[in-house]
C-alpha positions in Angstrom: 25.8 0.1 -20.3 23.5 1.0 -23.4 20.9 3.8 -22.6 17.3 2.8 -23.3 16.0 4.4 -26.2 13.4 7.2 -26.1 10.6 5.1 -27.3 11.1 2.7 -24.5 11.3 5.4 -22.0 8.3 6.8 -23.2 6.5 3.5 -22.6 8.0 3.5 -19.3 6.5 7.0 -18.2 3.1 6.0 -19.9 3.0 3.1 -17.8 3.9 5.2 -14.4 1.4 7.9 -15.2 -1.4 5.6 -15.8 -0.4 3.8 -12.4 -0.6 7.2 -11.0 -3.9 8.1 -12.3 -5.4 5.2 -11.5 -4.0 5.5 -7.7 -5.4 9.0 -7.9 -9.1 7.7 -9.0 -10.5 6.9 -5.1 -8.6 10.7 -4.1 -10.1 12.8 -6.6 -13.9 10.8 -6.1 -13.7 11.3 -2.3 -13.0 15.6 -2.8 -15.5 15.5 -5.7 -18.1 13.6 -3.6 -17.6 16.3 -0.8 -18.5 19.0 -2.9 -22.0 17.1 -4.3 -25.4 18.3 -3.0 -26.7 15.5 -1.2 -28.3 12.8 -3.5 -25.9 13.8 -6.7 -23.1 11.2 -5.3 -24.5 7.8 -6.4 -26.4 8.9 -9.6 -26.3 6.7 -12.6 -24.8 7.4 -14.7 -22.1 8.6 -11.7 -21.2 12.6 -11.8 -17.5 13.2 -12.0 -17.7 17.0 -11.3 -19.5 18.6 -8.4 -22.8 20.7 -9.7 -23.5 22.8 -8.0 -20.2 23.0 -5.6 -21.1 22.9 -2.0 -18.7 24.1 -0.2 -21.1 23.9 2.8 -20.6 20.7 3.3 -17.1 21.8 5.1 -18.6 24.3 6.9 -21.3 21.7 8.2 -18.5 19.0 9.3 -16.2 21.8 10.4 -18.7 23.8 12.9 -21.5 21.5 13.2 -20.1 18.6 13.8 -17.3 19.4 15.9 -14.7 18.6 13.8 -12.9 21.7 15.4 -12.5 20.1 18.6 -11.4 16.8 17.0 -8.7 18.9 14.9 -7.3 20.5 18.0 -7.1 17.0 20.2 -5.4 15.6 17.4 -2.8 18.6 16.8 -2.5 18.6 20.9 -1.8 14.7 20.7 0.6 14.8 17.5 2.4 17.5 18.6 3.2 16.2 22.2 4.3 12.6 20.3 6.1 14.0 17.7 8.7 16.0 20.3 8.5 12.8 22.8 9.6 10.3 19.9 12.1 12.3 17.9 14.0 13.6 21.6 13.6 10.2 23.1 15.0 7.9 20.3 17.5 10.7 19.4 19.4 10.1 22.5 19.0 6.4 23.1 20.4 6.2 20.1 23.2 8.5 20.8 23.8 6.8 23.6 24.0 3.2 22.0 25.8 4.3 19.0 28.5 5.9 21.0 29.1 4.8 24.4 30.4 1.3 25.0 29.2 -0.5 28.2 28.4 -3.8 29.8 25.1 -5.3 27.6 25.3 -2.6 24.9 24.6 -5.1 22.3 22.4 -7.4 24.1 20.2 -4.5 24.7 19.9 -3.1 21.1 19.2 -7.0 19.7 16.6 -6.9 22.5 15.1 -3.8 20.9 15.5 -5.0 17.4 13.1 -7.9 19.0 10.5 -5.8 19.7 10.1 -4.8 16.4 9.0 -8.5 15.1 6.2 -8.6 18.3 2.5 -7.6 16.7 1.1 -4.8 18.3 -1.7 -6.4 19.3 0.5 -8.9 21.5 0.7 -6.0 24.1 -2.5 -4.2 23.9 -4.3 -6.1 26.8 -1.4 -6.0 28.7 -0.7 -2.0 28.1 -4.7 -1.6 28.8 -4.6 -2.8 31.9 -1.3 -1.3 32.7 -2.9 2.3 32.1 -5.9 1.4 33.8 -4.1 0.9 37.3 -2.5 4.5 36.7 -6.4 5.5 36.2 -5.1 6.9 32.9 -8.2 5.7 31.2 -10.1 8.2 29.4 -7.2 10.7 29.1 -4.5 11.4 26.5 -1.9 10.0 28.8 -1.4 6.8 27.1 -1.4 8.2 23.6 1.7 10.3 24.8 3.6 9.4 27.5 4.9 6.5 25.8 6.4 8.3 23.1 8.6 9.9 25.3 9.9 6.2 26.3 11.2 6.2 22.9 10.4 3.6 20.3 12.1 0.4 18.6 11.8 1.8 15.2 13.1 5.1 15.5 16.0 4.2 17.6 17.3 1.5 14.9 16.9 4.7 12.5 19.0 6.9 14.3 21.3 4.8 15.4 22.1 3.4 11.9 22.4 7.4 11.1 24.6 8.1 13.7 27.1 5.2 12.7 27.7 6.9 9.5 28.8 9.8 11.6 32.6 10.3 12.3 33.3 9.2 15.6 36.5 11.4 15.2 34.2 14.5 16.1 33.0 13.0 19.3 36.5 12.2 20.8 37.9 16.0 19.6 35.1 17.9 21.2 35.4 15.7 24.2 39.3 16.4 24.1 38.3 20.4 24.4 36.0 20.0 27.0 32.4 19.5 26.1 30.2 17.2 28.2 28.3 14.0 26.1 25.3 16.3 26.3 27.1 19.7 24.7 28.6 17.1 22.3 25.1 15.8 21.6 22.9 19.0 20.9 25.6 21.2 19.6 27.1 18.3 17.0 25.5 15.4 16.4 21.8 16.8 16.6 22.5 19.6 13.3 24.3 17.0 11.4 21.6 14.4 11.9 18.5 16.7 10.6 17.9 14.1 7.9 17.6 11.5 9.9 15.4 13.2 12.5 13.5 14.7 9.3 12.6 11.3 8.3 11.5 10.2 12.2 9.6 13.5 12.6 7.4 12.7 9.1 6.9 8.9 10.0 5.7 9.9 13.5 3.4 12.5 12.7 2.0 10.2 9.8 1.5 7.5 12.9 0.2 9.6 15.0 -2.2 11.3 13.0 -3.8 8.3 11.9 -4.0 6.6 15.1 -7.5 4.9 15.5 -7.3 2.1 17.1 -5.4 3.8 20.5 -8.0 6.8 20.5 -10.8 4.1 20.4 -9.4 1.9 23.1 -8.4 4.7 26.0 -11.0 7.6 25.1 -14.8 7.5 25.6 -15.5 11.1 26.0 -16.5 12.6 23.2 -15.2 15.8 23.5 -11.6 14.0 23.7 -12.0 12.3 20.6 -9.0 12.6 17.4 -9.9 13.0 14.0 -9.9 9.4 13.0 -12.1 8.4 15.4 -14.6 11.3 15.3 -14.3 10.4 11.6 -15.2 7.3 12.3 -18.4 7.8 14.1 -19.2 10.3 11.7 -21.7 8.5 9.6 -24.5 8.4 12.8 -24.0 11.7 13.9 -24.9 13.1 9.9 -27.6 9.8 9.2 -25.0 8.1 7.1 -25.0 11.5 4.2 -22.0 10.5 2.0 -21.1 14.3 1.1 -20.7 15.2 4.5 -18.8 12.0 5.6 -16.6 12.6 2.6 -16.0 16.0 3.5 -14.9 14.5 6.9 -12.3 12.5 5.4 -10.7 15.1 3.5 -10.0 17.7 6.4 -9.0 14.3 8.0 -6.4 13.6 5.0 -5.5 17.2 4.0 -2.7 17.7 6.6 -1.1 14.3 6.3 -0.4 15.4 2.5 0.5 19.3 3.5 3.5 17.6 5.6 4.4 15.3 3.1 4.6 17.5 0.7 6.7 20.2 2.5 9.0 17.4 4.0 9.3 15.5 1.3 13.1 16.3 0.5 14.3 15.6 4.0 12.6 12.4 4.0 14.1 10.9 0.9 17.4 12.3 2.4 17.1 10.3 5.3 15.5 7.5 4.2 18.7 7.4 1.8 21.5 8.3 4.3 20.4 5.9 6.8 20.7 2.8 4.6 17.4 2.2 5.0 16.5 1.8 1.1 15.5 -0.7 -1.4 
């Protein structure tokens, strides 16, 4: 197979670079606007760089608009949801991958079928279930469901477990290890790439979740960051500079987590056969 010429490679790099630059324009505008003085964000001709740089916009949003409280709520909900989702999905996927029992395939197919259902279909019944438990305006609806597993996470880990040798299970079992010990001493350490990928997926989903907090949380003190950002414009009289500062604070943890976990994330996706 002939290798592409150097000229063709440069053209590809230029096209990719131009595409990346276009994709970064909104992000650059968000950061630049968040540092501008009020009134400078919509001038003609538009200013690309803030002058003067108003770091006080972040201080105002962080302290006066109570983003500290929103951030703590988001961290609390996201961490517990992350723990619940990864642990429950790993246990269920392990059972479906290594144990033979009647109805196993039917359960797996039914679980995959739930992935085809739009979340809007189950939204109203789920709301009334939590209401009957008196769990409205609490974090329980956002957290507890993750401890019941998720179809996508179970499927992701099930596909990874199927690639691991069954002989490890049989050898450990013959040596006297019980299934739980085999799970957390052998298969969990071997599954770090897939578990990391699921953790990143769960973190991004939980951190950016706006709809469910909007449905279940009414007390302003319990708002998460996306919900606080949604109502921020009412508190700062629609000041674009402060709204963009709030947007940067909201999106920054997602970028940091993705940058640090990118290697494990790609490995996990590749090793489960979900690429392409």
